N, C-alpha and C positions, 0 to 999 in steps of 0.2 A: 504494500500500500504506500503510495507516494503522497506526502503531505505538503501543504502550503502553509506558510508561516506569516505571522505579523512581525515586522521588525520590533524589537523590544522597545525602542524609543517611541513607537506608535501604539503600544499596548496600553489600554486604559488603566491597568493596574501597575504600570511600570514603577511607580513610586516605591513599591514594596522592595524593589531591588536597588533603590537609590536612597534608602533611609540612612540618615547621617549616623545613627547609632549602630547600624548593621550594614556597613559597606560591603558591596560585592565587587571583587576585582573585575576589570574589563575582560580578561581572558575567560573568566567564569561566566560573565554576562553573555559572551558570544555563544555559550553552550546552553543558555536558557532561551528556549524557543516557543513562544506562545503560538498555538495553532490557529489558523483561520477558522471561522465558524464552521465551514463545511468539513474541514479536517477534524476539528474537535468533535463534531457530531459523529463522524465515522469511528473515532477512537472510543467515544462514550458508548455508542451502540455495540461495538465489538467487545469491549472489556468491562463495561459497567451495566448498562441497561438498554434494551431495545425499546422500552415503553416510557420510562420515566425521564423527566428533564432535569431533575435535581434530587439530591438525597432525601429531602423532605417529602418527595412525591414517589418514593419507591413503592412498587407493587409487591404483592406476595411472591410472585414468580421471579423477582429480581434476586440474584444470588446474595447481595448484602443483607437481605431480609430473612434468609434461611437461618434457622436456629443454630446450625453447626458451621456457618460460614466463618465466624470469628471464635477462636478458642482461647484467646488471652486478652487481657486488658490491663492498662497501666495509665498513669497520669503523665501528661506532657507539659501542663501549664507551669509547674514549678521549675522544670528544666528550661522552659522558654523564658521565664522571668529571671533566671540566674545569669550571671556574667560569663558562664562557661558555654562555649560554642557547640560542644559535642551533643550528639543525639542522646535521648534518654537511653539508659543502659539496656533495658529490656528490648527496646526496639533495635538497638545496635546488635544485640545477641540474636534476635529473631531473623533479621535480614543479613545474609552473608553473601550478597551479590558482588561480583567483580566490579571494580570502580567504573569501568566503561559500559556497564549494563544500561541499556535504554530504559528509561522510566517515563511514565506519564503521571502527572499530578492533576487529577481531575476534580475541578471545583463543581462543575455542572455541565450540561450537554454542550454548551457553546463556549466554555471556558476551560481549556485544557492546556497544560504546559508540558512540552517534551524537553527532557534533559537527560543527563547521565546520573547514575546512582551517586558517584562521588560528589557531584555538584549539589545534588539535593541534600546529601548528608552534611555537607559543609555549610549550606545556607538554608537548612530546614526552617529556621525561625522566620526568615523572610517569607517563605511560602505560606506560613501559617498566620500571617497578618489577616488572612481571610480563612476563618475556621468553621464554615458552615458545612461540616462533615465531608471535607474533600477526601478523595481516595487515591492512594498511591498504588500503582500497579506497574508491572513490567510484562511486555509480551513474551518474554522468555521464562517466566516463572508464574506459578499459580498463587504465590504469596501475595497478600494484599494488606494494606493498613488504612483504616478509616480514622480520621482525626475529628473528634466531636467538640462542639462548642463548650461543653461542660468541663473541658480541660483534660479529658481522657482520650485514649486512642485504643482501637481494637485491632488485633492482629489475627489473621487467619488465612483462608484460602478461597480464591474466587472459583465459582463453579463453572 
């Protein structure tokens, strides 16, 4: 599947990667690629849901709603609030992807960012300025993580 992208400078949420307290290096910004609406929709339909437009509209048949989709949960808010840049420990233990693994951070049907695992792991706090239950997936793995507004995240496997 070939994707089209929005230049990061034209992305409506670009400020999350330009925040003065959480700077993102230019070489990392080059690997943060917001998808066009059409490409985002394709990724969302393939990896998240064919029917729902956002996490708050998931249907019973969507894999994130299945009782066994997520097997572990932990808090992300305290790690986000800290001065330490690393991922929450349980999340870092759960995901053991190679640095160059392609990942999609899916906010909703028309808001998806493509990047690499190492870029996401280094700048996860920037991505979570918007925490309306976005889901992190990789085409090469069934593992998935959903970040909830209540400051917790759920780890599991997409169906």
